[in-house]
C-alpha positions in Angstrom: 75.4 107.6 91.8 74.9 111.0 93.4 77.2 112.8 90.9 75.2 114.8 88.4 76.0 115.2 84.8 77.2 118.4 83.2 80.0 119.9 81.1 83.2 117.9 81.8 85.4 121.0 81.7 83.4 122.8 84.4 83.4 119.7 86.6 87.2 119.5 86.4 87.4 123.1 87.4 85.3 122.4 90.5 87.4 119.4 91.5 90.7 121.4 91.0 89.2 124.3 93.0 88.3 122.0 95.9 91.8 120.6 96.1 93.3 124.1 95.9 91.0 125.2 98.6 92.0 122.4 100.9 95.7 123.5 100.5 94.9 127.1 101.1 92.3 127.0 103.8 92.4 123.5 105.3 89.6 121.1 105.7 87.6 123.4 108.1 87.8 126.3 105.6 86.8 124.3 102.6 83.2 125.4 102.2 81.2 125.7 99.1 81.6 129.5 99.1 85.4 129.2 99.6 85.7 126.6 96.8 83.7 128.8 94.5 85.9 131.8 95.3 89.1 129.9 94.6 87.7 128.6 91.3 86.1 131.8 90.2 82.5 130.4 89.8 79.2 130.7 91.6 78.6 128.3 94.5 75.6 126.9 92.7 77.9 125.4 90.1 79.1 122.9 92.7 75.6 121.6 93.3 75.0 121.2 89.5 77.7 118.6 89.4 77.7 117.2 92.9 74.9 116.3 95.4 76.7 118.1 98.3 80.0 119.1 99.6 80.9 115.6 100.9 80.2 114.3 97.4 82.6 116.8 95.9 85.4 116.0 98.4 85.1 112.3 97.8 85.4 112.8 94.1 88.3 115.2 94.6 90.1 112.6 96.7 89.5 109.9 94.1 90.8 112.2 91.3 94.1 113.3 92.9 94.9 109.9 94.6 94.0 107.9 91.5 96.2 110.2 89.3 99.1 109.9 91.6 98.9 106.1 91.9 98.9 105.8 88.1 101.9 108.1 87.9 103.9 106.2 90.6 103.1 102.8 88.9 104.2 104.1 85.5 107.4 105.7 86.8 108.4 102.7 89.0 107.7 100.0 86.3 110.7 98.1 85.3 112.8 99.1 88.3 114.1 96.0 90.2 116.8 97.5 92.3 116.3 99.5 95.5 118.7 102.5 94.8 116.9 103.7 91.6 113.5 103.0 93.3 114.3 105.3 96.2 115.7 108.0 93.9 112.5 107.9 91.8 110.3 107.9 94.9 112.2 111.0 96.1 111.4 112.8 92.8 107.8 111.7 92.9 107.5 112.9 96.5 108.8 116.3 95.4 106.1 116.4 92.7 103.5 115.6 95.3 104.6 118.5 97.5 104.9 121.0 94.7 101.4 120.2 93.2 99.7 120.3 96.6 98.6 116.7 96.5 100.1 115.9 99.9 98.7 118.9 101.6 95.2 118.3 100.2 95.1 114.6 101.2 96.5 115.3 104.6 93.6 117.8 105.2 91.1 115.1 104.1 92.6 112.6 106.5 92.5 115.1 109.3 88.9 116.0 108.6 87.4 112.6 107.9 85.2 111.0 110.5 84.6 107.3 110.9 81.5 106.1 109.1 81.4 108.9 106.6 81.7 108.5 102.8 85.0 110.4 102.9 86.4 108.0 105.4 85.3 105.1 103.3 87.0 106.6 100.2 90.2 107.3 102.1 90.3 103.6 103.2 89.8 102.6 99.5 92.5 104.9 98.2 94.9 103.7 101.0 94.3 100.1 99.9 95.3 101.1 96.3 98.6 102.5 97.6 99.1 99.3 99.6 98.5 97.3 96.4 101.1 99.4 94.6 103.6 99.0 97.4 103.1 95.3 97.5 103.7 95.0 93.7 107.0 97.0 93.9 108.2 95.2 97.1 107.6 91.8 95.5 109.8 92.8 92.6 112.6 94.1 94.9 112.5 91.1 97.2 112.3 88.4 94.5 115.2 86.0 95.1 116.5 87.9 98.1 117.0 86.0 101.4 114.8 88.5 103.1 111.9 87.7 100.7 111.5 84.3 102.2 110.9 85.5 105.8 108.7 88.5 105.4 105.0 88.8 104.4 105.0 91.3 101.5 101.5 92.5 102.1 102.2 93.2 105.7 105.4 95.1 104.8 103.5 97.0 102.1 100.9 98.1 104.7 103.6 99.2 107.1 105.4 101.2 104.3 102.2 103.1 103.5 101.4 103.6 107.2 105.0 105.0 107.7 104.6 107.3 104.8 101.3 108.6 106.0 102.7 109.1 109.5 105.7 110.9 108.2 103.4 113.2 106.2 101.1 113.8 109.1 104.0 115.0 111.3 105.5 117.1 108.6 102.2 118.6 107.8 101.7 119.5 111.4 105.0 121.1 112.3 106.2 122.1 108.8 109.6 120.4 109.3 110.6 119.7 105.7 114.0 118.3 106.9 112.2 115.1 108.1 111.5 113.7 104.6 115.0 114.8 103.4 116.6 112.9 106.2 114.5 109.8 105.7 115.1 109.6 102.0 118.8 110.0 102.6 118.7 107.2 105.1 116.6 105.1 102.6 119.2 105.7 99.9 122.0 104.3 102.1 120.0 101.3 103.1 119.0 100.7 99.5 122.7 100.6 98.5 123.3 97.9 101.1 120.2 95.9 100.1 121.2 95.9 96.4 124.6 94.3 97.3 122.8 91.3 98.7 122.8 88.7 95.8 119.6 87.1 94.6 119.4 83.4 95.3 119.3 81.2 92.2 116.5 78.7 92.0 117.6 75.1 91.7 116.5 73.3 88.6 113.9 70.6 89.2 115.4 67.1 89.8 118.8 68.5 90.5 120.2 67.8 94.0 
């Protein structure tokens, strides 16, 4: 592992400063000097904990994405109807926006180049979100007629791709009405979906 050991609290400060710098200055402006300025420490502190700037950005991505996946999984656990799921997703989305998670990750997606460690980490984190989407969609579709005709993994991948695409467009033009409109549409579709009854499984041996 390239990450170096040091006081845990200082390492956390560096990671938080890197994420904040991405939000404030974008990927191109997130240099070691800029991160140090945001965090209020000397640039050398970065290289005490991380081998280089790429190492830091990979760790920052893993930190923020992992924390959000865990929060989404915890908040969505136990929900098996679409309406409350969409409502909770809206609340979690607002958290993502307010904390800067979305903006930071979008900058990383924009700056990553194929074949780099950052691109590989982005692919890994994306798969984690697809896993979560697959878990929740499987619960929502269980027993529904639609569940017998769709491949849940493919649908999960499409959902994550749609989310990323929506965020990319919103990040570029700053049109915050786009998510608002899509969540409102999602709530209406969820209400219709929830009215479709689940099919009961026939007992074995019963014709």
